[in-house]
C-alpha positions, 0 to 999 in steps of 0.5 A: 705491275708497273711502279712509276717513281715520283718525278720533279721534271716538267710534265710537258717534257718527253716521257721517261723510260718507265712512262714509256714502258707503261705506254707501250705495254698494250697487251693484257692487264696493266696496273700502274701505281704512281705517286702524286705529281708523277705524271700518271694521267699523262702516261694514260693519255699518251698511252691512248694516243699511242694506241691510235697513232702508232698501233692504228687502233680505232678511237671507237674501240677505246674506252677511257674513264675517270671519276669527275667531270672536271678530270674528264674535261681535262683528259679530253683536252689532253687527248685532243691535243695529242691526237690532233683535230683530224682524229675524233675522240674515243669514248671518254668520260666519267663512269656515270656519263659512259653508263648514261650513253649505254643505257640510252641505247639499251635500257628498254631491255630492262623495261625502261624507256630510253628517255628515262629521267635522271634524278639528282640528290634532291629528286631522290630525297623527295622520292624517299619522303614520298615512300615514307608517306606511302608507308605511313612512316614518320620522317621525324622519327626516321630521317629521310637523308639517312635512309637515302644514304643507306639505299645509295650504299646498297646500290653501290654494292649492287644490293637490290631492294629484294636482296636487302632483306638479308642485310636488315639486322636491326629496326632501322635497317628493316625500315630502310628495307621497306622504304627501299622497296617503295622507293624503287616502285616510285622511280620505276613508275616515274621511269627514273633512275637515280645517280647510283642506278646509272652504274647498277642498271648497266651492270644488271643489263650486262648480266641479264643480256649476254649479247649486249655485253658481248657487243660492248666487249667487242666495242671496248677492246682497250680500256683505260681507267684513271684514279682506279683507287677510287672505284667502288664495287659497282664500278669494279663489276662494270669494268670486270664485265667489259674487259673479260673478252680482250683483257686489254685494260690499263688502270692507274692509281695512287 
């Protein structure tokens, strides 16, 4: 475990000794704890550049993940500047964008078409309302938004509609259980995934298809994750599966 002390220096200056230690420790799991403004993302991007330029690791074998599209774009700019125009970028993006890339190649193994539709929140809410209608449940009595919130929470914990029966302890949760099952049928029929499915289906894919998991474990020999404190259970499970073979994972968090 490496602790980075808060810095007040210009973030464009050379790395300090602690940051260099974080960059150069490339074998095995590394946890970097850093306060706000301490240059933790800078340490992560310099680590990526160090792997490519100094250790001659192919960018194809590096996975870099952050949490928002804005943060991913900023990281891409930093990495591109460090690597130069002649070196192509590694797999770099949000958890969801990385999972979409994987699922577009592999989801047929779960019974979906590769050109599956991705539902946004409005699409998902409409599907919940359709599930309520199919089950003849009044949306005035049971709020569709609240039901979707529970379904989303379940998927973030990798709890399937079949497993949710064990969590349905009160009348409202039993309604959620029934709607969840119907909602999944609607999405399956439409060949659609909601936002939470992007992670949940990728984890399921790796759990059901060991050869596919091994393929991506071999591909992502070095894994870097920014803002690790924000990970939920599905994201943690995904990273754990991918990093099991080589264990070269570096995470940065507050």
